[in-house]
PDB file of N, CA, C and O in Angstrom:
ATOM      1  N   MET A   1      44.999   7.281  -8.386  1.00  0.00           N
ATOM      2  CA  MET A   1      43.951   7.564  -7.286  1.00  0.00           C
ATOM      3  C   MET A   1      44.394   5.959  -6.832  1.00  0.00           C
ATOM      4  O   MET A   1      44.424   4.882  -7.426  1.00  0.00           O
ATOM      5  N   THR A   2      44.784   6.515  -5.155  1.00  0.00           N
ATOM      6  CA  THR A   2      45.363   5.835  -4.553  1.00  0.00           C
ATOM      7  C   THR A   2      43.467   4.543  -3.934  1.00  0.00           C
ATOM      8  O   THR A   2      42.305   4.948  -3.935  1.00  0.00           O
ATOM      9  N   LEU A   3      44.008   2.996  -3.501  1.00  0.00           N
ATOM     10  CA  LEU A   3      43.160   2.672  -3.037  1.00  0.00           C
ATOM     11  C   LEU A   3      41.912   3.186  -2.211  1.00  0.00           C
ATOM     12  O   LEU A   3      40.701   2.998  -2.337  1.00  0.00           O
ATOM     13  N   LYS A   4      42.935   4.146  -1.022  1.00  0.00           N
ATOM     14  CA  LYS A   4      42.416   4.926   0.026  1.00  0.00           C
ATOM     15  C   LYS A   4      41.151   5.972  -0.832  1.00  0.00           C
ATOM     16  O   LYS A   4      39.946   6.130  -0.635  1.00  0.00           O
ATOM     17  N   ASP A   5      41.837   6.378  -1.544  1.00  0.00           N
ATOM     18  CA  ASP A   5      41.178   7.577  -1.815  1.00  0.00           C
ATOM     19  C   ASP A   5      39.557   6.810  -3.080  1.00  0.00           C
ATOM     20  O   ASP A   5      38.421   7.253  -3.255  1.00  0.00           O
ATOM     21  N   GLU A   6      40.042   5.970  -3.479  1.00  0.00           N
ATOM     22  CA  GLU A   6      38.847   5.108  -4.111  1.00  0.00           C
ATOM     23  C   GLU A   6      37.543   4.308  -3.214  1.00  0.00           C
ATOM     24  O   GLU A   6      36.366   4.291  -3.576  1.00  0.00           O
ATOM     25  N   LEU A   7      38.096   3.669  -1.972  1.00  0.00           N
ATOM     26  CA  LEU A   7      37.291   3.680  -0.957  1.00  0.00           C
ATOM     27  C   LEU A   7      36.723   4.730  -0.349  1.00  0.00           C
ATOM     28  O   LEU A   7      35.496   4.638  -0.309  1.00  0.00           O
ATOM     29  N   LYS A   8      37.179   5.709   0.147  1.00  0.00           N
ATOM     30  CA  LYS A   8      36.590   7.198   0.602  1.00  0.00           C
ATOM     31  C   LYS A   8      35.469   7.841  -0.407  1.00  0.00           C
ATOM     32  O   LYS A   8      34.402   8.372  -0.100  1.00  0.00           O
ATOM     33  N   ARG A   9      36.087   7.612  -1.816  1.00  0.00           N
ATOM     34  CA  ARG A   9      34.808   7.837  -3.121  1.00  0.00           C
ATOM     35  C   ARG A   9      33.383   6.733  -2.821  1.00  0.00           C
ATOM     36  O   ARG A   9      32.196   6.892  -2.537  1.00  0.00           O
ATOM     37  N   VAL A  10      34.004   5.952  -2.991  1.00  0.00           N
ATOM     38  CA  VAL A  10      32.920   4.782  -2.642  1.00  0.00           C
ATOM     39  C   VAL A  10      31.757   4.655  -1.540  1.00  0.00           C
ATOM     40  O   VAL A  10      30.586   4.334  -1.739  1.00  0.00           O
ATOM     41  N   THR A  11      32.384   4.990  -0.324  1.00  0.00           N
ATOM     42  CA  THR A  11      31.693   5.017   0.789  1.00  0.00           C
ATOM     43  C   THR A  11      30.704   6.430   1.040  1.00  0.00           C
ATOM     44  O   THR A  11      29.523   6.488   1.383  1.00  0.00           O
ATOM     45  N   ASP A  12      31.940   7.827   0.641  1.00  0.00           N
ATOM     46  CA  ASP A  12      30.683   8.848   0.302  1.00  0.00           C
ATOM     47  C   ASP A  12      29.557   8.514  -0.777  1.00  0.00           C
ATOM     48  O   ASP A  12      28.482   8.767  -0.233  1.00  0.00           O
ATOM     49  N   MET A  13      29.413   8.199  -1.662  1.00  0.00           N
ATOM     50  CA  MET A  13      28.547   8.095  -2.198  1.00  0.00           C
ATOM     51  C   MET A  13      27.537   6.719  -1.939  1.00  0.00           C
ATOM     52  O   MET A  13      26.499   6.497  -2.563  1.00  0.00           O
ATOM     53  N   ALA A  14      27.987   6.058  -1.102  1.00  0.00           N
ATOM     54  CA  ALA A  14      26.871   5.385  -0.648  1.00  0.00           C
ATOM     55  C   ALA A  14      26.268   5.805   0.702  1.00  0.00           C
ATOM     56  O   ALA A  14      25.149   5.482   1.098  1.00  0.00           O
ATOM     57  N   ALA A  15      27.323   6.709   1.474  1.00  0.00           N
ATOM     58  CA  ALA A  15      26.377   7.353   2.384  1.00  0.00           C
ATOM     59  C   ALA A  15      25.180   8.463   1.739  1.00  0.00           C
ATOM     60  O   ALA A  15      24.215   8.981   2.299  1.00  0.00           O
ATOM     61  N   GLN A  16      25.543   8.548   0.722  1.00  0.00           N
ATOM     62  CA  GLN A  16      24.602   9.706   0.341  1.00  0.00           C
ATOM     63  C   GLN A  16      23.502   9.211  -0.710  1.00  0.00           C
ATOM     64  O   GLN A  16      22.671  10.044  -1.074  1.00  0.00           O
ATOM     65  N   TYR A  17      23.460   8.321  -1.062  1.00  0.00           N
ATOM     66  CA  TYR A  17      22.324   7.579  -1.344  1.00  0.00           C
ATOM     67  C   TYR A  17      21.482   6.960  -0.353  1.00  0.00           C
ATOM     68  O   TYR A  17      20.258   7.075  -0.409  1.00  0.00           O
ATOM     69  N   ARG A  18      22.262   6.098   0.849  1.00  0.00           N
ATOM     70  CA  ARG A  18      21.488   6.052   1.788  1.00  0.00           C
ATOM     71  C   ARG A  18      20.891   6.787   2.371  1.00  0.00           C
ATOM     72  O   ARG A  18      19.957   6.323   3.024  1.00  0.00           O
ATOM     73  N   ASP A  19      21.182   8.533   2.424  1.00  0.00           N
ATOM     74  CA  ASP A  19      20.404   9.274   2.988  1.00  0.00           C
ATOM     75  C   ASP A  19      19.455   9.896   2.296  1.00  0.00           C
ATOM     76  O   ASP A  19      18.466  10.351   2.870  1.00  0.00           O
ATOM     77  N   GLU A  20      19.693  10.032   0.520  1.00  0.00           N
ATOM     78  CA  GLU A  20      18.697   9.794  -0.345  1.00  0.00           C
ATOM     79  C   GLU A  20      17.512   8.833  -0.107  1.00  0.00           C
ATOM     80  O   GLU A  20      16.402   9.019  -0.605  1.00  0.00           O
ATOM     81  N   ALA A  21      17.799   7.893   0.613  1.00  0.00           N
ATOM     82  CA  ALA A  21      16.969   6.620   0.682  1.00  0.00           C
ATOM     83  C   ALA A  21      15.957   6.847   1.495  1.00  0.00           C
ATOM     84  O   ALA A  21      14.748   6.969   1.300  1.00  0.00           O
ATOM     85  N   LYS A  22      16.716   6.893   2.566  1.00  0.00           N
ATOM     86  CA  LYS A  22      16.265   7.249   3.785  1.00  0.00           C
ATOM     87  C   LYS A  22      14.672   8.489   4.240  1.00  0.00           C
ATOM     88  O   LYS A  22      13.577   8.525   4.802  1.00  0.00           O
ATOM     89  N   VAL A  23      15.719   9.331   3.435  1.00  0.00           N
ATOM     90  CA  VAL A  23      14.234  10.605   2.833  1.00  0.00           C
ATOM     91  C   VAL A  23      13.359  10.217   2.128  1.00  0.00           C
ATOM     92  O   VAL A  23      12.265  10.579   2.561  1.00  0.00           O
ATOM     93  N   ARG A  24      13.286   9.501   1.009  1.00  0.00           N
ATOM     94  CA  ARG A  24      12.567   9.157   0.251  1.00  0.00           C
ATOM     95  C   ARG A  24      11.054   7.691   1.068  1.00  0.00           C
ATOM     96  O   ARG A  24       9.826   7.614   1.017  1.00  0.00           O
ATOM     97  N   LEU A  25      12.181   6.850   1.699  1.00  0.00           N
ATOM     98  CA  LEU A  25      11.531   6.062   2.307  1.00  0.00           C
ATOM     99  C   LEU A  25      10.123   6.511   3.437  1.00  0.00           C
ATOM    100  O   LEU A  25       9.028   5.975   3.606  1.00  0.00           O
ATOM    101  N   HIS A  26      10.889   7.959   4.181  1.00  0.00           N
ATOM    102  CA  HIS A  26       9.713   9.119   4.479  1.00  0.00           C
ATOM    103  C   HIS A  26       9.355   9.354   4.546  1.00  0.00           C
ATOM    104  O   HIS A  26       8.706   9.544   5.574  1.00  0.00           O
ATOM    105  N   LEU A  27       9.186   9.813   3.234  1.00  0.00           N
ATOM    106  CA  LEU A  27       8.194  10.667   2.026  1.00  0.00           C
ATOM    107  C   LEU A  27       7.359  10.086   2.355  1.00  0.00           C
ATOM    108  O   LEU A  27       6.551  10.401   3.229  1.00  0.00           O
ATOM    109  N   ALA A  28       7.401   8.492   1.309  1.00  0.00           N
ATOM    110  CA  ALA A  28       6.282   7.295   0.881  1.00  0.00           C
ATOM    111  C   ALA A  28       5.799   7.193   2.264  1.00  0.00           C
ATOM    112  O   ALA A  28       4.701   7.732   2.409  1.00  0.00           O
ATOM    113  N   ARG A  29       6.285   6.667   3.309  1.00  0.00           N
ATOM    114  CA  ARG A  29       5.529   6.272   4.347  1.00  0.00           C
ATOM    115  C   ARG A  29       4.758   7.228   4.591  1.00  0.00           C
ATOM    116  O   ARG A  29       3.557   7.005   4.747  1.00  0.00           O
ATOM    117  N   GLN A  30       5.311   8.591   4.684  1.00  0.00           N
ATOM    118  CA  GLN A  30       4.125  10.195   5.016  1.00  0.00           C
ATOM    119  C   GLN A  30       3.196   9.621   3.860  1.00  0.00           C
ATOM    120  O   GLN A  30       2.464   8.810   4.429  1.00  0.00           O
ATOM    121  N   ASP A  31       2.922   9.650   2.702  1.00  0.00           N
ATOM    122  CA  ASP A  31       2.232   9.369   1.734  1.00  0.00           C
ATOM    123  C   ASP A  31       1.592   8.574   1.543  1.00  0.00           C
ATOM    124  O   ASP A  31       0.571   8.870   0.924  1.00  0.00           O
ATOM    125  N   ALA A  32       1.774   7.193   1.922  1.00  0.00           N
ATOM    126  CA  ALA A  32       1.233   6.280   2.635  1.00  0.00           C
ATOM    127  C   ALA A  32      -0.062   6.273   3.556  1.00  0.00           C
ATOM    128  O   ALA A  32      -1.119   5.689   3.317  1.00  0.00           O
ATOM    129  N   LYS A  33       0.201   6.917   4.475  1.00  0.00           N
ATOM    130  CA  LYS A  33       0.079   7.242   5.738  1.00  0.00           C
ATOM    131  C   LYS A  33      -1.301   8.579   5.723  1.00  0.00           C
ATOM    132  O   LYS A  33      -2.028   8.793   6.693  1.00  0.00           O
ATOM    133  N   ASP A  34      -1.371   9.229   4.565  1.00  0.00           N
ATOM    134  CA  ASP A  34      -2.045  10.559   4.125  1.00  0.00           C
ATOM    135  C   ASP A  34      -3.006   9.638   3.147  1.00  0.00           C
ATOM    136  O   ASP A  34      -4.113   9.471   3.659  1.00  0.00           O
ATOM    137  N   GLU A  35      -2.902   9.217   2.300  1.00  0.00           N
ATOM    138  CA  GLU A  35      -3.703   8.300   1.564  1.00  0.00           C
ATOM    139  C   GLU A  35      -4.473   7.156   1.975  1.00  0.00           C
ATOM    140  O   GLU A  35      -5.536   6.732   1.521  1.00  0.00           O
ATOM    141  N   TRP A  36      -3.427   6.537   3.340  1.00  0.00           N
ATOM    142  CA  TRP A  36      -4.771   6.026   4.590  1.00  0.00           C
ATOM    143  C   TRP A  36      -6.180   6.701   5.111  1.00  0.00           C
ATOM    144  O   TRP A  36      -7.381   6.508   4.926  1.00  0.00           O
ATOM    145  N   ASP A  37      -5.401   7.548   5.821  1.00  0.00           N
ATOM    146  CA  ASP A  37      -6.501   8.716   6.213  1.00  0.00           C
ATOM    147  C   ASP A  37      -7.664   9.090   5.474  1.00  0.00           C
ATOM    148  O   ASP A  37      -8.817   9.118   5.904  1.00  0.00           O
ATOM    149  N   ASP A  38      -7.274   9.369   4.347  1.00  0.00           N
ATOM    150  CA  ASP A  38      -8.775  10.006   3.255  1.00  0.00           C
ATOM    151  C   ASP A  38      -8.898   8.962   2.834  1.00  0.00           C
ATOM    152  O   ASP A  38      -9.663   9.213   1.903  1.00  0.00           O
ATOM    153  N   LEU A  39      -8.641   7.370   2.772  1.00  0.00           N
ATOM    154  CA  LEU A  39      -9.679   6.696   2.559  1.00  0.00           C
ATOM    155  C   LEU A  39     -10.469   5.684   3.466  1.00  0.00           C
ATOM    156  O   LEU A  39     -11.297   4.845   3.113  1.00  0.00           O
ATOM    157  N   GLU A  40      -9.930   6.024   4.928  1.00  0.00           N
ATOM    158  CA  GLU A  40     -10.752   5.947   5.893  1.00  0.00           C
ATOM    159  C   GLU A  40     -11.958   6.926   6.108  1.00  0.00           C
ATOM    160  O   GLU A  40     -13.031   6.505   6.541  1.00  0.00           O
ATOM    161  N   LYS A  41     -11.759   8.198   5.805  1.00  0.00           N
ATOM    162  CA  LYS A  41     -12.810   9.206   5.533  1.00  0.00           C
ATOM    163  C   LYS A  41     -13.807   8.122   4.345  1.00  0.00           C
ATOM    164  O   LYS A  41     -14.789   7.382   4.383  1.00  0.00           O
ATOM    165  N   HIS A  42     -13.191   8.429   3.743  1.00  0.00           N
ATOM    166  CA  HIS A  42     -14.223   7.209   2.188  1.00  0.00           C
ATOM    167  C   HIS A  42     -15.215   5.990   2.847  1.00  0.00           C
ATOM    168  O   HIS A  42     -16.417   5.735   2.782  1.00  0.00           O
ATOM    169  N   TRP A  43     -14.030   5.382   3.520  1.00  0.00           N
ATOM    170  CA  TRP A  43     -15.108   4.344   4.103  1.00  0.00           C
ATOM    171  C   TRP A  43     -15.976   4.729   4.978  1.00  0.00           C
ATOM    172  O   TRP A  43     -16.959   4.008   4.811  1.00  0.00           O
ATOM    173  N   GLU A  44     -16.230   5.699   6.093  1.00  0.00           N
ATOM    174  CA  GLU A  44     -17.019   5.938   6.525  1.00  0.00           C
ATOM    175  C   GLU A  44     -18.545   6.309   5.793  1.00  0.00           C
ATOM    176  O   GLU A  44     -19.713   5.990   6.017  1.00  0.00           O
ATOM    177  N   THR A  45     -17.767   7.248   4.699  1.00  0.00           N
ATOM    178  CA  THR A  45     -19.075   8.053   4.068  1.00  0.00           C
ATOM    179  C   THR A  45     -20.023   6.345   3.101  1.00  0.00           C
ATOM    180  O   THR A  45     -21.239   6.175   3.013  1.00  0.00           O
ATOM    181  N   TYR A  46     -18.688   5.216   2.450  1.00  0.00           N
ATOM    182  CA  TYR A  46     -19.318   4.259   2.372  1.00  0.00           C
ATOM    183  C   TYR A  46     -20.075   3.526   2.930  1.00  0.00           C
ATOM    184  O   TYR A  46     -21.085   3.119   2.356  1.00  0.00           O
ATOM    185  N   ARG A  47     -19.756   3.171   4.228  1.00  0.00           N
ATOM    186  CA  ARG A  47     -21.003   2.350   5.391  1.00  0.00           C
ATOM    187  C   ARG A  47     -21.596   3.471   5.926  1.00  0.00           C
ATOM    188  O   ARG A  47     -21.902   3.196   7.086  1.00  0.00           O
ATOM    189  N   GLN A  48     -21.944   4.727   5.619  1.00  0.00           N
ATOM    190  CA  GLN A  48     -23.211   5.174   5.919  1.00  0.00           C
ATOM    191  C   GLN A  48     -23.971   5.008   4.932  1.00  0.00           C
ATOM    192  O   GLN A  48     -25.187   4.867   5.062  1.00  0.00           O
ATOM    193  N   LYS A  49     -23.358   5.002   3.795  1.00  0.00           N
ATOM    194  CA  LYS A  49     -24.759   5.148   1.931  1.00  0.00           C
ATOM    195  C   LYS A  49     -24.881   3.666   1.836  1.00  0.00           C
ATOM    196  O   LYS A  49     -25.767   3.200   1.121  1.00  0.00           O
ATOM    197  N   LEU A  50     -23.791   2.609   2.720  1.00  0.00           N
ATOM    198  CA  LEU A  50     -24.635   1.266   2.814  1.00  0.00           C
ATOM    199  C   LEU A  50     -25.596   1.251   3.925  1.00  0.00           C
ATOM    200  O   LEU A  50     -26.630   0.667   3.600  1.00  0.00           O
ATOM    201  N   ASP A  51     -25.599   1.653   5.002  1.00  0.00           N
ATOM    202  CA  ASP A  51     -26.578   1.608   5.908  1.00  0.00           C
ATOM    203  C   ASP A  51     -27.932   2.325   5.270  1.00  0.00           C
ATOM    204  O   ASP A  51     -29.049   2.111   5.741  1.00  0.00           O
ATOM    205  N   ALA A  52     -27.764   2.950   4.467  1.00  0.00           N
ATOM    206  CA  ALA A  52     -28.970   4.042   4.275  1.00  0.00           C
ATOM    207  C   ALA A  52     -29.447   3.049   2.892  1.00  0.00           C
ATOM    208  O   ALA A  52     -30.655   2.949   2.677  1.00  0.00           O
ATOM    209  N   ALA A  53     -28.837   2.603   2.324  1.00  0.00           N
ATOM    210  CA  ALA A  53     -29.367   1.491   0.526  1.00  0.00           C
ATOM    211  C   ALA A  53     -30.232   0.166   2.009  1.00  0.00           C
ATOM    212  O   ALA A  53     -31.424  -0.126   2.105  1.00  0.00           O
ATOM    213  N   ALA A  54     -29.605  -0.096   2.485  1.00  0.00           N
ATOM    214  CA  ALA A  54     -29.992  -1.436   3.263  1.00  0.00           C
ATOM    215  C   ALA A  54     -31.710  -0.802   3.909  1.00  0.00           C
ATOM    216  O   ALA A  54     -32.673  -1.549   3.740  1.00  0.00           O
ATOM    217  N   HIS A  55     -31.901   0.441   4.546  1.00  0.00           N
ATOM    218  CA  HIS A  55     -33.014   0.890   5.218  1.00  0.00           C
ATOM    219  C   HIS A  55     -33.899   1.649   3.816  1.00  0.00           C
ATOM    220  O   HIS A  55     -35.064   1.960   4.065  1.00  0.00           O
ATOM    221  N   GLU A  56     -33.573   1.832   2.925  1.00  0.00           N
ATOM    222  CA  GLU A  56     -34.708   2.720   2.334  1.00  0.00           C
ATOM    223  C   GLU A  56     -35.287   1.324   1.006  1.00  0.00           C
ATOM    224  O   GLU A  56     -34.849   0.370   0.363  1.00  0.00           O
ATOM    225  N   ALA A  57     -36.459   2.066   1.244  1.00  0.00           N
ATOM    226  CA  ALA A  57     -37.405   1.043   0.374  1.00  0.00           C
ATOM    227  C   ALA A  57     -37.818   1.673  -0.883  1.00  0.00           C
ATOM    228  O   ALA A  57     -37.851   2.904  -0.887  1.00  0.00           O
ATOM    229  N   GLY A  58     -38.186   0.949  -2.105  1.00  0.00           N
ATOM    230  CA  GLY A  58     -38.654   1.411  -3.394  1.00  0.00           C
ATOM    231  C   GLY A  58     -37.867   2.047  -4.095  1.00  0.00           C
ATOM    232  O   GLY A  58     -36.685   2.147  -3.764  1.00  0.00           O
ATOM    233  N   GLU A  59     -38.337   2.592  -5.172  1.00  0.00           N
ATOM    234  CA  GLU A  59     -37.024   3.256  -5.980  1.00  0.00           C
ATOM    235  C   GLU A  59     -36.203   3.877  -5.849  1.00  0.00           C
ATOM    236  O   GLU A  59     -35.513   3.985  -6.862  1.00  0.00           O
ATOM    237  N   GLY A  60     -35.756   4.619  -4.683  1.00  0.00           N
ATOM    238  CA  GLY A  60     -35.106   5.346  -3.713  1.00  0.00           C
ATOM    239  C   GLY A  60     -33.880   4.409  -3.622  1.00  0.00           C
ATOM    240  O   GLY A  60     -32.761   4.819  -3.930  1.00  0.00           O
ATOM    241  N   SER A  61     -34.050   3.438  -3.294  1.00  0.00           N
ATOM    242  CA  SER A  61     -33.342   2.436  -2.570  1.00  0.00           C
ATOM    243  C   SER A  61     -32.705   1.630  -3.739  1.00  0.00           C
ATOM    244  O   SER A  61     -31.888   0.791  -3.360  1.00  0.00           O
ATOM    245  N   GLN A  62     -32.948   1.726  -5.349  1.00  0.00           N
ATOM    246  CA  GLN A  62     -31.950   1.325  -6.286  1.00  0.00           C
ATOM    247  C   GLN A  62     -31.144   1.986  -6.679  1.00  0.00           C
ATOM    248  O   GLN A  62     -30.187   1.593  -7.347  1.00  0.00           O
ATOM    249  N   ASP A  63     -31.487   3.762  -6.159  1.00  0.00           N
ATOM    250  CA  ASP A  63     -30.057   5.018  -6.826  1.00  0.00           C
ATOM    251  C   ASP A  63     -29.174   4.904  -5.078  1.00  0.00           C
ATOM    252  O   ASP A  63     -27.958   5.032  -4.940  1.00  0.00           O
ATOM    253  N   ALA A  64     -29.896   4.713  -4.243  1.00  0.00           N
ATOM    254  CA  ALA A  64     -28.629   4.257  -3.020  1.00  0.00           C
ATOM    255  C   ALA A  64     -28.107   3.269  -2.744  1.00  0.00           C
ATOM    256  O   ALA A  64     -27.241   3.208  -1.872  1.00  0.00           O
ATOM    257  N   ARG A  65     -28.550   2.183  -3.482  1.00  0.00           N
ATOM    258  CA  ARG A  65     -27.856   0.856  -3.438  1.00  0.00           C
ATOM    259  C   ARG A  65     -26.781   0.794  -4.918  1.00  0.00           C
ATOM    260  O   ARG A  65     -25.943  -0.107  -4.948  1.00  0.00           O
ATOM    261  N   ARG A  66     -26.863   1.772  -6.086  1.00  0.00           N
ATOM    262  CA  ARG A  66     -26.225   1.436  -7.098  1.00  0.00           C
ATOM    263  C   ARG A  66     -25.451   2.727  -6.608  1.00  0.00           C
ATOM    264  O   ARG A  66     -24.442   2.604  -7.303  1.00  0.00           O
ATOM    265  N   SER A  67     -25.283   3.686  -6.000  1.00  0.00           N
ATOM    266  CA  SER A  67     -24.055   4.656  -5.608  1.00  0.00           C
ATOM    267  C   SER A  67     -23.189   4.218  -4.393  1.00  0.00           C
ATOM    268  O   SER A  67     -22.195   4.860  -4.056  1.00  0.00           O
ATOM    269  N   ALA A  68     -23.601   3.115  -3.761  1.00  0.00           N
ATOM    270  CA  ALA A  68     -23.003   2.709  -2.546  1.00  0.00           C
ATOM    271  C   ALA A  68     -22.477   1.698  -3.694  1.00  0.00           C
ATOM    272  O   ALA A  68     -21.258   1.736  -3.528  1.00  0.00           O
ATOM    273  N   LYS A  69     -22.684   0.977  -4.569  1.00  0.00           N
ATOM    274  CA  LYS A  69     -21.813  -0.099  -4.981  1.00  0.00           C
ATOM    275  C   LYS A  69     -20.487   0.830  -5.726  1.00  0.00           C
ATOM    276  O   LYS A  69     -19.303   0.527  -5.583  1.00  0.00           O
ATOM    277  N   GLU A  70     -20.964   1.955  -6.500  1.00  0.00           N
ATOM    278  CA  GLU A  70     -20.330   2.926  -7.349  1.00  0.00           C
ATOM    279  C   GLU A  70     -19.080   2.918  -6.150  1.00  0.00           C
ATOM    280  O   GLU A  70     -18.012   2.332  -6.333  1.00  0.00           O
ATOM    281  N   LEU A  71     -19.422   3.690  -4.874  1.00  0.00           N
ATOM    282  CA  LEU A  71     -18.272   3.982  -3.922  1.00  0.00           C
ATOM    283  C   LEU A  71     -17.742   2.754  -3.585  1.00  0.00           C
ATOM    284  O   LEU A  71     -16.535   2.974  -3.493  1.00  0.00           O
ATOM    285  N   GLY A  72     -17.930   1.654  -3.362  1.00  0.00           N
ATOM    286  CA  GLY A  72     -17.792   0.718  -3.023  1.00  0.00           C
ATOM    287  C   GLY A  72     -16.397  -0.271  -3.947  1.00  0.00           C
ATOM    288  O   GLY A  72     -15.364  -0.886  -3.684  1.00  0.00           O
ATOM    289  N   GLU A  73     -17.211   0.098  -5.079  1.00  0.00           N
ATOM    290  CA  GLU A  73     -15.887  -0.303  -6.268  1.00  0.00           C
ATOM    291  C   GLU A  73     -14.386   0.548  -6.365  1.00  0.00           C
ATOM    292  O   GLU A  73     -13.365  -0.012  -6.764  1.00  0.00           O
ATOM    293  N   LYS A  74     -14.428   2.219  -5.867  1.00  0.00           N
ATOM    294  CA  LYS A  74     -13.752   2.942  -5.786  1.00  0.00           C
ATOM    295  C   LYS A  74     -12.994   2.901  -4.603  1.00  0.00           C
ATOM    296  O   LYS A  74     -11.804   3.200  -4.699  1.00  0.00           O
ATOM    297  N   LEU A  75     -13.385   2.635  -3.667  1.00  0.00           N
ATOM    298  CA  LEU A  75     -12.735   2.284  -2.702  1.00  0.00           C
ATOM    299  C   LEU A  75     -11.815   0.981  -2.745  1.00  0.00           C
ATOM    300  O   LEU A  75     -10.619   1.105  -2.483  1.00  0.00           O
ATOM    301  N   LYS A  76     -12.384  -0.351  -3.094  1.00  0.00           N
ATOM    302  CA  LYS A  76     -11.652  -1.397  -3.358  1.00  0.00           C
ATOM    303  C   LYS A  76     -10.778  -0.826  -4.083  1.00  0.00           C
ATOM    304  O   LYS A  76      -9.794  -0.771  -3.346  1.00  0.00           O
ATOM    305  N   GLU A  77     -10.401  -0.179  -5.455  1.00  0.00           N
ATOM    306  CA  GLU A  77      -9.278   0.158  -5.913  1.00  0.00           C
ATOM    307  C   GLU A  77      -8.424   0.841  -5.697  1.00  0.00           C
ATOM    308  O   GLU A  77      -7.314   0.739  -6.219  1.00  0.00           O
ATOM    309  N   ARG A  78      -8.760   1.688  -4.879  1.00  0.00           N
ATOM    310  CA  ARG A  78      -7.425   2.576  -3.613  1.00  0.00           C
ATOM    311  C   ARG A  78      -7.464   1.671  -2.968  1.00  0.00           C
ATOM    312  O   ARG A  78      -6.346   1.264  -3.285  1.00  0.00           O
ATOM    313  N   TYR A  79      -7.934   0.690  -2.041  1.00  0.00           N
ATOM    314  CA  TYR A  79      -7.444  -0.023  -1.410  1.00  0.00           C
ATOM    315  C   TYR A  79      -6.302  -0.801  -1.780  1.00  0.00           C
ATOM    316  O   TYR A  79      -5.359  -0.911  -0.995  1.00  0.00           O
ATOM    317  N   ASP A  80      -6.300  -1.527  -3.267  1.00  0.00           N
ATOM    318  CA  ASP A  80      -6.015  -2.239  -3.338  1.00  0.00           C
ATOM    319  C   ASP A  80      -4.430  -2.254  -4.017  1.00  0.00           C
ATOM    320  O   ASP A  80      -3.510  -3.070  -3.964  1.00  0.00           O
ATOM    321  N   ARG A  81      -4.642  -0.642  -4.820  1.00  0.00           N
ATOM    322  CA  ARG A  81      -3.350   0.249  -5.071  1.00  0.00           C
ATOM    323  C   ARG A  81      -2.725   0.510  -3.850  1.00  0.00           C
ATOM    324  O   ARG A  81      -1.513   0.354  -3.701  1.00  0.00           O
ATOM    325  N   LEU A  82      -3.498   0.911  -2.936  1.00  0.00           N
ATOM    326  CA  LEU A  82      -2.364   0.878  -1.875  1.00  0.00           C
ATOM    327  C   LEU A  82      -1.631  -0.093  -1.010  1.00  0.00           C
ATOM    328  O   LEU A  82      -0.566   0.257  -0.501  1.00  0.00           O
ATOM    329  N   ARG A  83      -2.104  -1.250  -0.810  1.00  0.00           N
ATOM    330  CA  ARG A  83      -1.923  -2.556  -0.900  1.00  0.00           C
ATOM    331  C   ARG A  83      -0.713  -2.645  -1.699  1.00  0.00           C
ATOM    332  O   ARG A  83       0.321  -2.757  -1.041  1.00  0.00           O
ATOM    333  N   LYS A  84      -0.622  -2.625  -2.709  1.00  0.00           N
ATOM    334  CA  LYS A  84      -0.232  -2.944  -3.792  1.00  0.00           C
ATOM    335  C   LYS A  84       1.491  -2.236  -3.385  1.00  0.00           C
ATOM    336  O   LYS A  84       2.633  -2.696  -3.417  1.00  0.00           O
ATOM    337  N   ARG A  85       0.899  -0.950  -3.029  1.00  0.00           N
ATOM    338  CA  ARG A  85       2.402  -0.198  -2.907  1.00  0.00           C
ATOM    339  C   ARG A  85       2.974  -0.207  -1.679  1.00  0.00           C
ATOM    340  O   ARG A  85       3.897   0.604  -1.599  1.00  0.00           O
ATOM    341  N   LEU A  86       2.733  -0.917  -0.551  1.00  0.00           N
ATOM    342  CA  LEU A  86       3.210  -1.123  -0.064  1.00  0.00           C
ATOM    343  C   LEU A  86       4.396  -2.596   0.189  1.00  0.00           C
ATOM    344  O   LEU A  86       5.395  -2.664   0.905  1.00  0.00           O
ATOM    345  N   GLN A  87       3.750  -3.661  -0.748  1.00  0.00           N
ATOM    346  CA  GLN A  87       4.163  -5.417  -0.349  1.00  0.00           C
ATOM    347  C   GLN A  87       5.647  -4.660  -0.858  1.00  0.00           C
ATOM    348  O   GLN A  87       6.692  -5.309  -0.891  1.00  0.00           O
TER     349      GLN A  87
END
């Protein structure tokens, strides 16, 4: 194999890897965007539950606070996972 042939082979492989990386990057970006959009819906639900817990009184408020706390913990974990993926 000549040097010219070898350079062409290496260049072709590099171009293929580049194209594949570009597609994967695009898909990863879209996955992250989809996950963000989903998290934003959950964020709104969490804010509503938090507001409801702040306004309720008595035994029911304990349930509302517990529910809001659980949802908040799940959201925190999911945002953290997304944040780590984007690093």
